[in-house]
C-alpha positions as CSV (number, residue, x, y, z in Angstrom):
1,M,3.4,36.4,25.6
2,R,1.2,37.3,22.6
3,A,0.6,34.6,19.9
4,V,1.4,37.1,17.1
5,D,4.8,37.8,18.7
6,L,5.8,34.2,18.7
7,I,4.6,33.7,15.2
8,R,6.6,36.7,14.2
9,R,9.7,35.5,15.7
10,K,9.6,32.2,14.1
11,R,8.7,33.8,10.7
12,D,11.8,35.9,11.0
13,G,13.9,32.7,11.6
14,H,14.7,33.2,15.3
15,I,15.2,30.1,17.7
16,L,12.4,29.8,20.0
17,G,13.1,29.2,23.7
18,A,11.5,26.5,25.8
19,D,8.9,28.9,27.4
20,E,7.8,30.2,23.9
21,I,7.4,26.7,22.5
22,T,5.5,25.5,25.6
23,A,3.2,28.6,25.2
24,F,2.4,27.6,21.6
25,V,1.6,24.1,22.7
26,Q,-0.6,25.3,25.7
27,G,-2.3,27.7,23.4
28,A,-3.2,24.7,21.0
29,T,-4.4,22.6,24.0
30,S,-6.4,25.2,25.7
31,R,-7.7,26.5,22.5
32,S,-6.7,30.1,23.5
33,W,-4.9,30.3,20.1
34,P,-7.4,30.2,17.3
35,D,-6.9,28.0,14.4
36,Y,-5.7,30.7,12.1
37,Q,-2.8,31.6,14.5
38,L,-1.9,27.9,15.0
39,A,-1.9,27.5,11.2
40,A,0.4,30.5,10.9
41,M,2.8,29.1,13.5
42,L,2.8,25.8,11.7
43,M,3.7,27.4,8.4
44,A,6.4,29.5,10.1
45,I,7.9,26.2,11.4
46,L,7.7,24.5,8.0
47,L,9.4,27.4,6.2
48,R,12.0,28.4,8.9
49,G,12.4,25.0,10.5
50,M,13.5,23.9,14.0
51,N,16.7,22.9,15.3
52,A,17.2,19.6,17.3
53,E,16.7,21.2,20.8
54,E,13.5,23.2,19.6
55,T,12.1,19.9,18.3
56,A,13.0,18.0,21.6
57,V,11.3,20.7,23.5
58,L,8.1,20.7,21.4
59,T,7.9,16.9,21.5
60,R,8.2,16.9,25.4
61,A,5.5,19.8,25.6
62,M,3.1,17.8,23.5
63,V,3.7,14.6,25.4
64,F,2.9,16.4,28.6
65,S,-0.1,18.4,27.2
66,G,-2.0,15.2,28.4
67,E,-1.4,12.0,30.4
68,T,1.2,9.5,29.8
69,L,0.3,5.7,30.1
70,D,1.9,3.1,32.2
71,W,1.2,-0.6,31.6
72,G,2.4,-1.8,35.0
73,D,3.8,-5.4,35.0
74,L,3.4,-5.5,31.0
75,A,5.7,-2.5,30.6
76,P,8.9,-4.4,30.1
77,R,7.2,-6.2,26.9
78,A,5.6,-2.9,25.7
79,V,6.8,-2.0,22.1
80,G,5.4,0.2,19.4
81,K,5.9,0.8,15.6
82,H,5.0,3.8,13.6
83,S,5.2,4.6,9.9
84,T,5.5,8.0,8.4
85,G,3.0,7.2,6.0
86,G,2.6,5.9,2.4
87,V,0.1,4.8,-0.2
88,G,-1.3,1.2,0.5
89,D,0.6,1.2,3.8
90,K,-1.4,-1.5,5.8
91,L,1.6,-3.0,7.7
92,S,0.3,-2.0,11.2
93,L,-2.8,-4.0,10.9
94,I,-0.7,-7.2,10.2
95,L,2.4,-6.9,12.3
96,T,0.5,-5.7,15.6
97,P,-1.4,-9.0,16.1
98,L,1.6,-11.0,14.7
99,A,4.0,-9.4,17.3
100,A,1.4,-9.9,20.0
101,A,0.9,-13.6,19.1
102,C,4.6,-13.9,19.9
103,G,4.4,-12.4,23.3
104,A,5.1,-8.9,22.7
105,V,2.7,-6.2,24.2
106,V,1.7,-3.7,21.5
107,P,-0.4,-0.8,22.6
108,K,-1.1,0.9,19.2
109,M,-2.4,4.5,18.9
110,S,-2.8,5.6,15.3
111,G,-3.8,8.5,13.2
112,R,-6.2,9.3,10.3
113,G,-5.3,9.9,6.6
114,L,-3.0,12.7,6.2
115,G,-2.6,14.3,2.7
116,H,-2.3,11.7,-0.1
117,T,-1.4,9.0,2.5
118,G,-3.8,6.5,4.1
119,G,-4.7,6.4,7.9
120,T,-4.8,3.1,10.0
121,L,-7.7,4.4,11.8
122,D,-9.8,5.0,8.7
123,K,-9.0,1.4,7.7
124,L,-9.9,0.0,11.0
125,E,-13.3,1.9,11.0
126,S,-14.3,0.1,7.8
127,I,-14.6,-3.0,9.9
128,P,-18.3,-2.9,11.0
129,G,-18.7,-1.9,14.7
130,F,-15.0,-1.5,15.3
131,R,-14.4,1.0,18.0
132,I,-11.3,3.1,18.0
133,G,-12.4,5.3,20.9
134,L,-11.7,3.1,23.7
135,S,-11.1,4.6,27.2
136,V,-7.7,4.1,28.8
137,D,-9.1,1.6,31.3
138,E,-10.9,-0.3,28.4
139,A,-7.7,-0.3,26.3
140,R,-5.7,-1.6,29.3
141,E,-8.2,-4.4,29.6
142,V,-7.9,-5.4,25.9
143,L,-4.2,-5.3,26.3
144,K,-4.1,-7.7,29.2
145,R,-6.5,-10.1,27.4
146,I,-5.2,-9.9,23.8
147,G,-1.7,-8.4,24.0
148,C,-2.5,-5.5,21.7
149,F,-5.1,-2.9,20.9
150,M,-5.3,-0.3,18.1
151,I,-7.1,2.8,18.9
152,G,-7.2,6.6,18.1
153,Q,-5.7,9.2,20.3
154,T,-7.9,9.9,23.3
155,K,-8.7,13.4,24.5
156,T,-6.2,13.0,27.2
157,I,-3.2,11.5,25.4
158,A,-1.1,14.1,23.6
159,P,-4.2,16.3,23.0
160,A,-1.9,19.1,21.3
161,D,-0.9,16.7,18.7
162,K,-4.3,15.7,17.7
163,I,-5.3,19.4,17.3
164,L,-2.0,20.3,15.3
165,Y,-2.3,17.0,13.3
166,A,-5.8,17.8,11.9
167,L,-4.6,21.4,11.0
168,R,-1.4,20.2,9.3
169,D,-3.4,18.1,7.0
170,V,-5.5,21.1,5.6
171,T,-2.9,23.9,5.7
172,A,0.0,22.2,3.4
173,T,2.2,21.9,6.5
174,V,2.5,18.2,6.6
175,E,6.1,17.9,5.0
176,S,8.0,19.3,8.0
177,V,10.7,17.2,9.6
178,P,10.4,18.9,13.1
179,L,6.5,18.6,13.0
180,I,6.6,15.1,11.8
181,S,9.2,14.1,14.5
182,A,7.1,15.8,17.3
183,S,3.9,14.4,16.2
184,I,5.2,10.8,15.9
185,M,7.4,10.8,18.9
186,S,5.0,12.6,21.4
187,K,2.3,9.8,20.7
188,K,4.8,7.1,21.0
189,L,6.3,8.4,24.2
190,A,2.9,9.0,25.8
191,E,2.1,5.3,24.9
192,G,4.5,4.1,27.5
193,V,6.6,1.8,25.3
194,G,10.1,0.9,26.1
195,G,11.1,0.1,22.6
196,L,10.1,1.7,19.2
197,V,10.6,0.8,15.5
198,L,10.1,3.5,13.0
199,D,9.2,2.8,9.4
200,V,10.5,5.9,7.5
201,K,9.0,5.9,4.2
202,V,11.0,7.5,1.2
203,G,10.2,8.2,-2.4
204,D,7.4,9.6,-4.5
205,G,4.4,8.5,-2.3
206,A,6.1,9.5,1.0
207,F,6.3,12.8,2.7
208,M,10.1,12.3,2.5
209,K,10.8,12.4,-1.2
210,T,14.7,11.9,-0.8
211,A,16.8,9.5,1.2
212,D,18.7,12.5,2.7
213,D,15.4,14.0,4.1
214,A,14.4,10.5,5.4
215,R,17.7,10.0,7.1
216,T,17.4,13.4,8.7
217,L,13.9,12.7,10.1
218,A,15.0,9.1,11.2
219,R,18.0,10.5,13.1
220,M,15.9,13.3,14.6
221,M,13.4,10.7,15.9
222,I,16.0,8.3,17.2
223,A,17.6,11.2,19.1
224,I,14.4,12.1,20.7
225,G,13.7,8.5,21.8
226,K,17.2,8.2,23.2
227,S,16.7,11.5,25.3
228,Q,13.6,9.9,26.9
229,G,15.2,6.6,27.5
230,V,13.2,4.6,24.8
231,R,15.2,2.2,22.7
232,T,14.4,3.4,19.1
233,E,15.5,2.0,15.7
234,A,14.5,3.2,12.1
235,V,14.3,1.5,8.8
236,L,14.0,3.3,5.6
237,T,11.5,1.7,3.1
238,A,10.6,2.6,-0.6
239,M,7.4,4.3,-1.3
240,E,7.8,4.9,-5.1
241,Q,5.1,2.4,-5.8
242,P,2.0,1.6,-3.8
243,L,2.6,-1.0,-1.1
244,G,0.9,-4.2,-2.1
245,R,-2.1,-4.2,-4.5
246,A,-4.9,-2.8,-2.4
247,C,-5.1,1.0,-1.7
248,G,-7.9,2.5,0.3
249,N,-9.6,1.5,3.5
250,A,-11.9,-1.7,3.4
251,V,-10.0,-3.0,0.5
252,E,-6.8,-2.8,2.4
253,V,-8.2,-4.6,5.4
254,A,-9.3,-7.3,3.1
255,E,-5.7,-7.6,1.8
256,C,-4.4,-7.7,5.5
257,I,-6.6,-10.7,6.1
258,E,-5.2,-12.4,3.1
259,V,-1.7,-11.8,4.4
260,L,-2.6,-13.1,7.8
261,R,-3.9,-16.2,6.1
262,G,-0.4,-16.8,4.5
263,G,-1.1,-15.3,1.2
264,G,-1.2,-11.7,-0.3
265,P,1.4,-9.7,-2.0
266,S,5.1,-10.6,-1.3
267,D,6.3,-7.0,-0.3
268,V,3.4,-6.6,2.2
269,R,4.1,-10.1,3.8
270,E,7.8,-9.7,4.1
271,L,7.9,-6.2,5.4
272,S,5.2,-7.2,8.0
273,L,7.3,-10.2,9.1
274,D,10.4,-8.0,9.3
275,F,8.8,-5.3,11.4
276,A,7.0,-7.8,13.6
277,A,10.3,-9.6,14.3
278,R,12.0,-6.3,15.3
279,L,9.2,-5.6,17.8
280,V,9.5,-9.1,19.2
281,M,13.2,-8.7,19.6
282,L,12.8,-5.3,21.3
283,A,10.3,-7.0,23.7
284,G,13.1,-9.3,24.8
285,F,12.5,-12.7,22.9
286,D,15.1,-14.6,21.1
287,N,14.7,-16.0,17.5
288,A,12.3,-13.3,16.6
289,R,12.0,-13.8,13.0
290,Q,11.4,-17.6,13.4
291,R,8.7,-16.9,16.0
292,V,6.7,-14.4,13.8
293,E,7.0,-16.8,10.8
294,A,5.6,-19.6,12.9
295,A,2.7,-17.3,14.1
296,L,1.9,-16.5,10.6
297,V,2.0,-20.0,9.2
298,G,0.3,-21.5,12.2
299,G,-2.6,-19.0,12.2
300,Q,-1.9,-17.4,15.6
301,G,-1.5,-13.8,14.0
302,L,-4.9,-14.3,12.2
303,E,-6.6,-15.5,15.5
304,T,-5.0,-12.6,17.6
305,F,-6.5,-10.1,14.8
306,R,-9.9,-11.8,15.1
307,R,-9.8,-11.6,19.0
308,M,-8.8,-7.9,18.8
309,I,-11.6,-6.9,16.5
310,E,-14.1,-8.7,18.8
311,A,-12.6,-7.2,21.9
312,Q,-12.9,-3.7,20.3
313,G,-16.7,-4.2,19.2
314,G,-16.0,-5.1,15.6
315,D,-17.6,-8.0,13.7
316,P,-15.1,-10.8,13.8
317,R,-16.8,-12.6,11.1
318,V,-15.0,-10.3,8.5
319,V,-11.7,-12.4,9.2
320,D,-13.6,-15.5,7.6
321,D,-15.6,-13.5,5.1
322,P,-14.1,-10.2,4.0
323,T,-17.1,-9.6,1.8
324,R,-18.8,-8.4,4.9
325,L,-16.6,-5.3,4.6
326,P,-18.0,-2.3,2.8
327,L,-16.7,-2.4,-0.8
328,A,-18.0,-0.1,-3.6
329,T,-19.6,-2.3,-6.3
330,S,-18.9,0.1,-9.3
331,R,-15.5,-0.6,-10.8
332,H,-13.4,1.3,-13.5
333,I,-10.4,-0.4,-15.0
334,I,-7.5,1.4,-16.7
335,R,-6.1,-0.9,-19.3
336,A,-3.0,-0.9,-21.3
337,E,-3.4,0.2,-24.9
338,R,-0.1,-1.0,-26.0
339,A,1.9,-4.1,-24.9
340,G,5.1,-3.6,-23.2
341,I,7.0,-3.6,-19.9
342,F,4.9,-2.0,-17.1
343,Q,6.9,0.4,-15.1
344,G,4.4,1.0,-12.3
345,W,2.2,3.8,-11.0
346,K,3.5,6.8,-9.1
347,A,2.3,6.3,-5.5
348,E,1.4,9.8,-5.0
349,A,-0.9,9.8,-8.0
350,V,-2.8,6.8,-6.8
351,G,-3.0,8.3,-3.2
352,R,-4.3,11.5,-4.5
353,A,-6.8,9.7,-6.8
354,I,-8.2,8.0,-3.8
355,V,-8.7,11.2,-2.0
356,R,-10.8,12.4,-5.0
357,L,-12.8,9.3,-4.9
358,G,-13.7,10.1,-1.3
359,G,-11.3,7.7,0.4
360,G,-9.3,10.6,2.0
361,R,-9.6,14.2,3.1
362,D,-9.3,17.5,1.6
363,R,-10.5,19.2,4.9
364,A,-10.3,18.1,8.5
365,E,-14.0,17.7,8.9
366,D,-14.5,15.7,5.7
367,A,-15.9,12.2,6.1
368,V,-14.3,9.3,4.6
369,D,-15.9,6.8,2.2
370,H,-14.5,3.5,3.5
371,A,-15.8,1.5,0.4
372,V,-13.8,3.2,-2.4
373,G,-10.3,2.7,-3.4
374,A,-7.9,1.2,-6.0
375,V,-6.3,-2.2,-6.7
376,V,-3.1,-2.2,-8.6
377,L,-3.4,-5.0,-11.2
378,A,0.1,-4.8,-12.8
379,R,3.3,-4.6,-10.8
380,P,6.6,-2.9,-12.0
381,G,8.6,-5.0,-14.4
382,E,5.6,-7.1,-15.5
383,R,5.1,-7.7,-19.2
384,V,1.6,-6.6,-20.1
385,K,-0.5,-7.2,-23.4
386,T,-2.9,-4.9,-25.0
387,G,-6.1,-4.7,-23.0
388,D,-4.5,-5.9,-19.7
389,G,-5.7,-4.2,-16.6
390,L,-3.3,-1.9,-14.9
391,L,-5.4,-0.2,-12.2
392,E,-8.9,-0.9,-11.0
393,L,-10.8,2.1,-9.2
394,L,-13.5,1.2,-6.8
395,F,-16.1,4.2,-6.8
396,R,-19.6,5.1,-5.7
397,H,-20.2,8.4,-7.7
398,E,-19.3,9.2,-11.3
399,P,-18.3,12.7,-10.6
400,R,-15.8,11.5,-8.1
401,L,-14.5,8.9,-10.6
402,G,-14.0,11.7,-13.1
403,A,-12.0,13.8,-10.6
404,A,-9.8,10.9,-9.7
405,L,-9.0,10.2,-13.5
406,E,-8.1,14.0,-13.8
407,V,-5.5,13.5,-11.0
408,L,-4.0,10.6,-12.7
409,V,-3.6,12.5,-15.8
410,K,-2.1,15.4,-13.8
411,Y,0.7,13.3,-12.2
412,L,1.3,10.9,-15.1
413,A,0.9,12.6,-18.5
414,P,4.2,13.9,-20.0
415,K,4.9,17.7,-19.5
416,S,4.7,20.0,-22.4
417,G,7.9,19.5,-24.5
418,D,8.6,15.9,-23.3
419,I,9.4,13.6,-26.2
420,V,8.7,9.9,-25.6
421,D,9.5,7.4,-28.4
422,T,7.6,4.3,-27.6
423,R,9.2,2.5,-30.4
424,K,12.4,2.5,-28.5
425,T,11.2,2.5,-24.9
426,G,9.0,-0.7,-25.1
427,L,6.9,0.8,-22.4
428,A,3.3,0.1,-22.0
429,W,0.9,3.2,-22.2
430,T,-2.7,4.0,-21.8
431,T,-5.1,6.8,-22.5
432,I,-7.2,8.8,-19.8
433,F,-9.6,11.4,-20.9
434,N,-8.1,11.1,-24.6
435,K,-4.7,12.0,-23.2
436,R,-2.0,9.5,-23.5
437,V,-0.3,8.6,-20.3
438,F,3.1,7.0,-20.6
439,L,3.8,4.7,-17.6
440,L,7.5,5.5,-17.4
441,P,9.8,4.9,-14.6
442,H,9.9,7.5,-12.0
443,H,13.5,7.5,-10.9
444,G,14.3,9.5,-7.7
445,E,17.4,9.5,-5.8
446,M,16.7,5.9,-4.9
447,G,15.6,4.8,-8.2
448,I,12.7,2.7,-9.1
449,C,11.6,0.2,-6.4
450,R,12.5,-3.4,-7.0
451,P,11.8,-6.4,-4.8
452,G,14.9,-8.0,-2.9
453,K,15.5,-11.6,-2.7
454,R,12.6,-12.2,-0.4
455,G,10.3,-9.6,-2.0
456,M,11.2,-6.8,0.5
457,R,11.6,-3.2,-0.4
458,I,13.9,-2.1,2.3
459,L,16.2,0.5,0.9
460,L,18.8,0.9,3.8
461,A,22.6,0.1,3.5
462,R,22.4,0.1,7.3
463,R,19.9,0.5,10.1
464,W,19.8,3.4,12.4
465,S,19.4,2.6,16.1
466,N,20.1,3.9,19.7
467,R,19.9,0.3,20.8
468,R,23.2,-1.0,22.2
469,R,24.6,-4.0,20.4
470,R,25.2,-6.9,22.6
């Protein structure tokens, strides 16, 4: 069947059959479909959607576009975690070694930056010498010795997803529930895990802007996992504000090391503990929360991270001396020009500013500058004085700094006709490029993020899971 006929059918809103969806995936894998036709189909799917059956078929076709992994006698403890992506989302680098230190087996395949969100692989590659391209045999050996690895997709594991993932990033087809579900679940199912925890981000800095969209995505992925016999649960977490303080690549790795040492921002630390505990529980261990807390306090998580870095060719000395990470030396601090209550940065604004600095991609072939990034200096609800720092930008090139500041203006400046009475609001404000930027609350359906009792930002009234209660 011709590619143009399949594209036309989906464009016109038809439900595609299994043979048609398989032909699309095979066309991507074999490269018999050129990129412009793949992009057209991706856009048709984004605009017209896919039902649950179409999405399940798409996922299976992507899984079997390559090989699936089997960890042998380690399989009963093999578990995985995946995030739908956010700004400053560095949790995987912390919870993976933490869970492994508690006896779970965590084979972690990750992706690169997508849109305004960061990518785990880009963060890992900021560690000097770190190899994300291990062969399956090399990865298996690391898993046996360390209990975890963190790599990119190999050419043989879900190759269709690797091709489509790169195209989605540069064709404005990221925000599609069926495409996100199939992309995530195809990688996870190919990893050979028996249990899976999904971190579904919701809010301004996430691909899912509303709780309803996030629930739809969570339920679809859980259904896919159930159909393949994988115990799957999902947690919705807030992404109105950047997660933690560090946003970028090397700067986030430095913050991860700080957390594994027992410090760091409370939201990053608590979410890492929570997700690591879920993995340990799915791996079959009791008292999971106590185990991961002990591994954090006792330094076993940090030591596992060090051993994983060394096993994958990286410089383990960064764990003791994070200044060995490549960090841009030029800094620009945005300061409050009026005292008040700081309401936070829009996460998407910060993410897109980092892309402009060079820390993300506009095109699939773009190189990433691991040294640039941002550090959030003031958190929501904090009282700031005139002159206090609000956001620090790490940059290499002045033109890129200018582009990043323009993005912040675009996303934060009041729209034409907005009236803001700062005498009544009591909110801090600043000026970028001579344009006043009011740092107002950005209330979406979930409202502005506020820490819970333990600093957590979990926005769930309940947890979705296909795991049977005992």
